[in-house]
C-alpha positions in Angstrom: 6.1 22.6 2.8 3.5 19.8 2.5 4.7 19.0 -1.0 8.3 18.9 0.1 7.6 16.5 3.0 5.4 14.3 0.8 8.2 14.1 -1.8 10.9 13.4 0.8 9.0 10.7 2.7 7.7 9.0 -0.5 11.1 9.2 -2.0 12.7 7.7 1.0 10.2 4.8 1.0 11.0 4.2 -2.7 14.7 4.5 -2.1 14.6 1.8 0.6 12.7 -0.5 -1.8 15.3 0.1 -4.5 18.1 -0.7 -2.1 16.3 -4.0 -1.2 16.2 -4.8 -5.0 19.9 -3.8 -5.5 21.5 -5.2 -2.4 19.5 -8.3 -1.5 18.4 -11.4 -3.3 14.7 -10.6 -2.5 12.4 -10.7 -5.4 10.3 -7.6 -6.2 7.1 -9.6 -5.2 8.5 -10.3 -1.8 9.6 -6.7 -1.3 6.1 -5.5 -2.3 4.5 -8.0 0.0 6.9 -7.0 2.8 5.9 -3.4 2.4 2.2 -4.1 2.7 2.8 -6.2 5.8 5.1 -3.5 7.3 2.3 -1.0 6.7 -0.1 -3.2 8.6 2.4 -3.7 11.5 3.3 0.0 11.7 -0.4 0.8 11.8 -1.1 -1.7 14.4 1.5 -0.3 16.8 0.4 3.2 16.1 3.4 4.6 14.2 2.0 4.9 10.7 -1.0 7.2 11.3 1.2 10.1 12.5 3.5 9.6 9.5 0.6 9.6 7.1 -0.7 12.7 8.8 2.7 14.4 8.5 3.6 13.3 5.0 0.2 13.1 3.3 0.4 11.4 -0.1 4.1 10.7 0.4 3.1 8.1 3.0 -0.4 7.1 1.9 0.3 6.3 -1.8 3.1 3.8 -1.5 2.4 0.2 -0.5 3.0 0.9 3.1 -0.1 3.1 2.9 -2.1 0.3 1.4 -1.2 -1.9 4.4 -2.2 1.0 6.7 -5.5 1.3 4.9 -6.2 -2.4 5.2 -5.4 -2.3 9.0 -7.5 0.8 9.5 -10.4 -0.8 7.7 -10.2 -4.0 9.7 -10.1 -2.0 13.0 -13.2 0.0 12.0 -15.1 -3.1 10.8 -14.3 -5.0 14.0 -15.6 -2.1 16.1 -18.8 -2.0 14.0 -19.5 -5.6 13.2 -17.4 -7.7 15.6 -15.3 -10.6 14.5 -16.7 -10.8 11.0 -14.9 -7.4 10.4 -11.6 -9.2 10.4 -12.6 -10.8 7.1 -14.5 -7.9 5.5 -12.9 -4.7 6.8 -9.7 -4.5 4.8 -11.3 -5.2 1.4 -14.2 -2.8 2.2 -11.8 0.0 3.0 -9.6 -0.6 0.0 -12.3 -1.5 -2.5 -12.1 1.8 -4.5 -8.4 1.4 -5.1 -8.6 -2.2 -5.9 -11.4 -1.6 -8.4 -9.5 1.3 -10.0 -6.4 -0.8 -10.5 -8.4 -3.7 -12.0 -10.2 -1.4 -14.4 -7.0 0.3 -15.5 -5.4 -3.1 -16.0 -8.3 -4.3 -18.2 -8.2 -1.0 -20.2 -4.5 -1.2 -20.7 -4.7 -4.9 -21.8 -7.3 -4.0 -24.4 -5.4 -1.0 -25.7 -2.0 -2.7 -25.8 -0.6 -5.8 -27.4 0.9 -8.5 -25.4 4.2 -10.0 -26.5 6.0 -13.2 -25.8 8.4 -12.8 -22.9 11.0 -15.0 -24.6 
């Protein structure tokens, strides 16, 4: 059942993003940024943690989960270090994912050829 709920919740999050792309004039960059901010806001009001517990990777892998991770990291760092945690907590919590994405980007850029967009 865990796989089913992860698939349904993650699929619903992706479907909403696709609807934003298809039915609005929002650019993908604004939608992605909105998803991260929505994850932070939902985490701040206490709604995202139960969803992430229920849906597992279906809620933690999409960009909403990244926003939740940033908010959780800031909350933890503020409790441990005070106000300086506002600046350091989010990046500390998300450093493994950020590093992995940068390394994958560099490897893909070395392995592939870039082409002119025109």
